[in-house]
N, C-alpha and C positions, 0 to 999 in steps of 0.2 A: 265577630264576622271577619275582621281583617286577617286573623290568623288562618282561617279556613282558605281564604283566597291565596295566601302565601303558600300554604300546603299544596293546593292544587297546582300552582305555578311550579313548585319544586318537582312535583310528580311529572308534570308536562315536560319540564326541562330534562329530567332524568330519562324520560321516554325518548326524547329527541336525541340525546347523547347515545343511548343504546341503539337507536335506529340508524344513526349516521356514524357510529364508531366513537368509542370513549377517548381515544387518543388522537392527537394530531398526526399528520404524516411524519414518518420518521425522517430525520435529516439525511441528506445524501452522505454516504460514507466518505470520510476524508483521510488524507495521509499527510503527516507533518514531516517536512524535510528541513533539517537544520544544517546550514553551512556558515562557517565563521560566526556563529552565535545568532545568525539571522534565520528565523523560521519562515518557511514558505508552506502554505497549505494548498494541497491539490485535492479537489473533490473529483467525483466521476466525470463531470463535465470538462474540467480542466485537463484531466488525464486523457479523455477522449479526443481533445483538440491536439494532443501531441502525436507525432508519427507513431503509427501502430505497427506492431510486429507479431508474427506468429511463428511457432516452432512445434515440432512433434517430439515428445519425450515421455518416458515412463517413470513414475515414482514408485519406489519399492518394487513389489512383484506384480503390480497392476499392468494392464495392457497399455501400450502407448496411446497418448491422447494429444489432441491439438490444443495448445495453450495460446492465448492471445492477450496482448496488453502492450506495455511500453518497455523498451529496453531500459534497464537500470542506468546505464551510462547516459542515455538521453535525458532521463529524469534529473540526474545529477548535473548534467550540463545546463539544463534549464534553471536549476537552483543555484548555479554559479560555481560548482565544484570542478567541473571539467570544461570550463569555457576557454581554456588555453592548455597546451601540452604541459604535463607535470615535469618539474625539475627541482633540484635542490631539496629544500625542506618539504616541498609538496610530495616527495617520494615517501615521506614518513606518515602521511595521512592514511587513516583507515575509515571504513564505512561500517557503522554498527546498525543493524536492522533489528527492531524490537517488535514483538507480537503482543497481542492483548494479554496472553498468559505469562508475559515477561520473558519468554524464550528469546534468545538473541543469537545472531550469527554475525561474523565479521569478515570483511573483504578488504584487502589492501586496495586503496584507491588506484594505485598503479596497475593492478591486475584488471581493473575495469576500463582504464584509459585506452581508447582505441589506438593511440600511437605507441603504446608500450605492451600491455598484456592483451587487451581486446577480448577479455573473457565474456562469453555470452551469458548474460543473466537477464531474465525477463521478469518484470513486475506484472504478473498475470492478474486479470480480473475476470477471465472466462476460460472454461475448459470445454472443449467440443461444442463451442457456441453458446454455452449456458453460463450464467453468472455463477460465481463461486459461493454457493449457499452455505455450505458447512466449513469450507476452508478459507473463507473470504473475510472481508470483501476483496482483499489483495493477498497474493501469494507469490513468493519468489520461485522461479523455475531455473535450476542451475544444471543444464543437461550434461555438462562435461564432468561434474563431480561423480566419483565412483559410488558414493553413498549419498542419499538424499538428506543428509544432516543439515544442510543450509537451505533447504526448500522450506523456508519459514512461511507459516500460514497465519492469517489473522493479523497482518502487519498494520501497525498504527504509527510507527515513526522510523525515519531513516536519518542518521546523524553522521556527519563527517567529523571525525575526531582527530586532533593533532597528537600524533604519537611520538613527537620529539621529546628527548629527555630534558627535563627542566633543571 
């Protein structure tokens, strides 16, 4: 008789799981930023708390869209990479952006530094007001590049790398 009650409980439990969903809520997408070997993780909430930016740009042959998110320079500043103007060895640092499919793109940190290059690069989390379902959760938007080769999508990490010769 004991086995029968366990069996009924198992069926009841399974029915509850099916009724309310088999999996827990998915974790909020996060982005890992590494500066000087120290990792800082930004989730959607942390990114939303940073100053937001918008720009209009077209990728490949698509019509222009309004992209919104955080300026990459601002994100790097918050992580400690651009907290003061670059000089000396700091001019040899570069930023490596990596996607879930291991696609990577590189920027000189100086090209992003507002006091030197000031290149506009947006870490977008929305396009035309909609979250990035297929290209996300985060995508770089680099409107001044002639080709969209550095418009990395599905970003999981951003790392500041020392490019000085050892």
